[in-house]
C-alpha positions in Angstrom: 11.3 -29.1 -6.2 9.1 -26.8 -8.3 9.0 -23.0 -8.0 5.7 -22.6 -9.8 2.3 -22.9 -8.1 0.7 -26.3 -8.8 -1.5 -26.1 -11.9 -5.2 -25.8 -11.1 -7.7 -28.2 -12.6 -10.0 -26.9 -15.4 -13.0 -25.0 -14.1 -11.5 -24.5 -10.7 -12.3 -21.2 -9.0 -10.3 -19.2 -6.4 -11.2 -20.0 -2.8 -11.3 -16.2 -1.9 -12.8 -14.9 -5.2 -15.4 -17.5 -6.3 -16.0 -15.6 -9.6 -12.4 -15.7 -10.6 -10.7 -18.7 -12.3 -7.9 -20.3 -10.2 -4.4 -19.8 -11.6 -2.7 -22.1 -9.1 -2.7 -23.4 -5.6 -1.3 -22.0 -2.3 2.1 -23.3 -1.7 1.3 -23.8 2.0 -2.3 -25.1 2.3 -3.2 -26.1 -1.2 -6.2 -23.8 -1.6 -6.9 -22.5 -5.1 -5.7 -18.9 -5.7 -6.2 -16.5 -8.6 -4.2 -13.7 -10.2 -5.5 -11.3 -7.6 -3.4 -12.9 -4.9 -0.3 -12.0 -7.0 1.9 -14.3 -5.0 2.5 -17.9 -4.0 0.2 -18.0 -0.9 -3.4 -17.4 -0.2 -4.3 -14.4 2.0 -4.8 -16.6 5.1 -1.4 -18.2 4.8 0.3 -14.9 3.8 -0.3 -13.3 7.2 1.2 -16.2 9.2 4.5 -15.3 11.0 6.6 -17.8 9.1 5.1 -17.3 5.7 7.4 -14.8 4.2 10.6 -16.7 4.9 13.5 -18.3 3.0 11.4 -21.2 1.7 9.0 -18.8 -0.1 12.1 -17.1 -1.6 13.4 -20.5 -2.7 10.1 -21.4 -4.3 9.8 -18.1 -6.1 13.2 -18.3 -7.7 13.7 -22.0 -8.3 14.6 -22.4 -11.9 13.9 -18.7 -12.8 16.6 -16.6 -14.5 18.5 -14.1 -12.4 20.1 -10.8 -13.3 23.3 -12.4 -14.4 21.6 -14.7 -16.8 19.6 -11.8 -18.3 22.7 -9.7 -18.7 24.5 -12.6 -20.5 21.5 -13.0 -22.7 22.0 -9.4 -23.8 25.7 -10.0 -24.4 24.7 -13.0 -26.6 22.3 -10.9 -28.6 24.9 -8.1 -29.0 27.5 -10.6 -30.3 25.2 -11.7 -33.0 24.3 -8.1 -33.9 28.1 -7.6 -34.5 28.1 -10.5 -36.8 25.2 -9.2 -38.8 26.8 -5.7 -39.0 30.0 -7.3 -40.3 28.2 -9.3 -42.9 26.1 -6.3 -44.1 29.1 -4.1 -44.2 31.2 -6.6 -46.1 33.9 -6.6 -43.4 33.4 -10.1 -42.1 36.5 -11.7 -40.6 36.1 -15.5 -40.2 38.2 -15.7 -37.0 36.3 -12.9 -35.4 33.0 -14.2 -36.6 33.5 -17.6 -35.2 34.6 -16.2 -31.8 31.5 -13.9 -31.7 29.2 -16.8 -32.7 30.7 -19.1 -30.1 30.3 -16.4 -27.4 26.7 -15.8 -28.4 25.8 -19.5 -28.3 27.5 -19.8 -24.8 25.5 -16.8 -23.5 22.2 -18.1 -24.9 22.8 -21.5 -23.4 23.5 -19.9 -20.0 20.4 -17.7 -20.4 18.3 -20.8 -21.0 19.6 -22.5 -17.8 21.6 -25.3 -19.4 23.4 -26.8 -16.4 26.8 -27.4 -18.1 27.1 -23.8 -19.0 27.2 -22.7 -15.3 30.8 -23.7 -15.5 31.2 -23.5 -19.3 30.3 -19.8 -19.3 33.9 -19.0 -18.3 34.9 -19.5 -21.9 33.2 -16.1 -22.7 36.1 -14.0 -21.4 38.5 -16.1 -23.4 36.4 -15.5 -26.5 36.2 -11.8 -25.9 40.0 -11.4 -25.4 40.7 -13.5 -28.4 38.2 -11.5 -30.5 40.0 -8.2 -29.5 43.3 -9.7 -30.5 42.0 -11.0 -33.8 40.5 -7.6 -34.7 44.0 -6.2 -35.0 45.4 -3.0 -33.5 44.6 -4.2 -30.0 47.4 -4.9 -27.5 47.5 -8.0 -25.4 47.2 -5.9 -22.2 43.9 -4.4 -23.4 42.5 -7.7 -24.4 43.5 -9.2 -21.0 42.0 -6.3 -19.1 38.6 -6.5 -20.9 38.6 -10.3 -20.5 39.3 -9.9 -16.8 36.5 -7.3 -16.5 34.1 -9.9 -17.9 35.5 -12.7 -15.7 34.9 -10.9 -12.4 31.1 -10.7 -12.6 31.0 -14.4 -13.8 32.9 -15.3 -10.6 30.4 -13.3 -8.5 27.5 -15.1 -10.3 29.1 -18.5 -9.6 29.1 -17.8 -5.9 25.6 -16.3 -5.9 22.9 -18.3 -4.0 20.3 -16.8 -6.3 22.2 -18.2 -9.3 22.3 -21.6 -7.8 18.5 -21.5 -7.4 18.3 -20.5 -11.1 20.2 -23.7 -12.1 18.1 -25.8 -9.6 21.0 -26.5 -7.3 20.4 -27.1 -3.6 21.8 -24.5 -1.1 22.4 -24.7 2.6 19.8 -23.2 4.9 22.3 -20.6 6.1 23.1 -19.5 2.6 19.4 -19.4 1.6 18.5 -17.2 4.6 21.4 -14.9 4.0 20.4 -14.5 0.3 16.7 -14.0 1.3 17.6 -11.2 3.8 19.8 -9.5 1.2 17.1 -9.8 -1.4 14.5 -8.2 0.9 16.8 -5.4 2.1 16.0 -2.2 0.1 19.2 -0.6 1.3 21.2 -2.7 -1.2 19.7 -0.5 -3.9 21.5 2.5 -2.6 24.8 0.8 -2.9 24.1 -0.4 -6.4 22.9 3.1 -7.4 26.3 4.5 -6.3 28.0 1.8 -8.2 26.0 2.7 -11.3 27.0 6.4 -10.9 30.7 5.4 -10.6 30.4 3.7 -13.9 30.6 7.1 -15.5 34.1 7.4 -14.3 35.0 3.6 -14.6 32.9 2.3 -17.5 33.8 -1.3 -16.9 31.8 -1.2 -13.7 28.7 -1.4 -16.0 29.4 -5.2 -16.3 28.4 -5.4 -12.6 26.0 -2.6 -12.1 23.7 -3.4 -15.0 23.0 -7.0 -14.0 22.4 -5.9 -10.4 19.9 -3.3 -11.5 18.1 -5.8 -13.8 17.8 -7.9 -10.6 16.4 -4.9 -8.7 13.7 -4.3 -11.4 12.5 -7.9 -10.9 12.5 -8.0 -7.1 9.2 -8.6 -5.4 8.1 -10.0 -2.1 7.9 -13.8 -2.7 4.6 -14.0 -0.8 2.6 -10.9 -1.7 4.2 -10.3 -5.1 4.5 -6.6 -4.4 7.8 -4.9 -5.7 10.4 -4.3 -3.0 11.5 -1.1 -4.6 9.5 1.7 -6.1 9.4 1.0 -9.8 10.4 4.6 -10.7 13.5 4.4 -8.6 14.5 1.0 -10.1 14.0 2.2 -13.7 16.0 5.4 -12.9 18.8 3.4 -11.5 18.9 1.2 -14.7 19.0 4.3 -16.9 22.0 5.6 -14.9 23.7 2.2 -15.1 23.2 2.2 -18.9 24.0 5.9 -19.6 26.8 6.3 -17.1 29.3 3.9 -18.9 28.4 5.4 -22.3 29.4 8.9 -20.9 32.6 7.3 -19.5 33.5 5.6 -22.7 33.0 8.9 -24.7 35.1 10.8 -22.3 37.9 8.2 -22.4 37.8 8.1 -26.2 37.9 11.9 -26.4 41.0 12.0 -24.1 42.9 9.3 -25.9 41.9 10.3 -29.5 42.8 13.9 -29.1 46.4 14.5 -30.2 48.6 16.2 -27.6 49.1 19.9 -28.0 52.5 21.2 -28.7 
């Protein structure tokens, strides 16, 4: 199935706004709609009792990247930034470079929705752990802990209904409705905000809180197109999710880098 509105023929005009060019058709009745509708349905269909249901949610997100994919895209970009910095600084280590390059390519492929990478993305924690070991001065325990921290959100993404929709995989009606209700529930944001705040004490929580807040920023009613959360609150939560772990890492570094007093 296709998540995007059916393309409108050239010169077609919106059924409700005759002076506006049509940008697609209503997913329910097929009438031409324009950008003013800001959703998948025309105004007449949008007010029907069963309009804003799981099927509208499926149509909106079918084949569209989720927060997990976007977060992994950022990880992929960062891995290539590390390679560039190593080359510019003249400190390139071929083993580390190959591992970072492989990790970046895997993340980019996942970000692009390449189906085999839904399972193949689990090589990323292996690359990260191996990269830490290859860098030298890192213990096996630390490498395993960081790799596990990356593996946990990947497992969560694997079991996510929203992620299955991104990879165009069918889901059961029960799973679809559960995901839709969770998506439409603004109370979830409060729990994610608390998680973001806790990342200041436990920086590795950022691997979970940041993707979730990216998802919050993109959430909108699948029918009306209106954001579920206030934009200011969503942006504030993302800032907390980004700044919190940085504060935590600085504090941990300060504690472990300060020699014990005698």
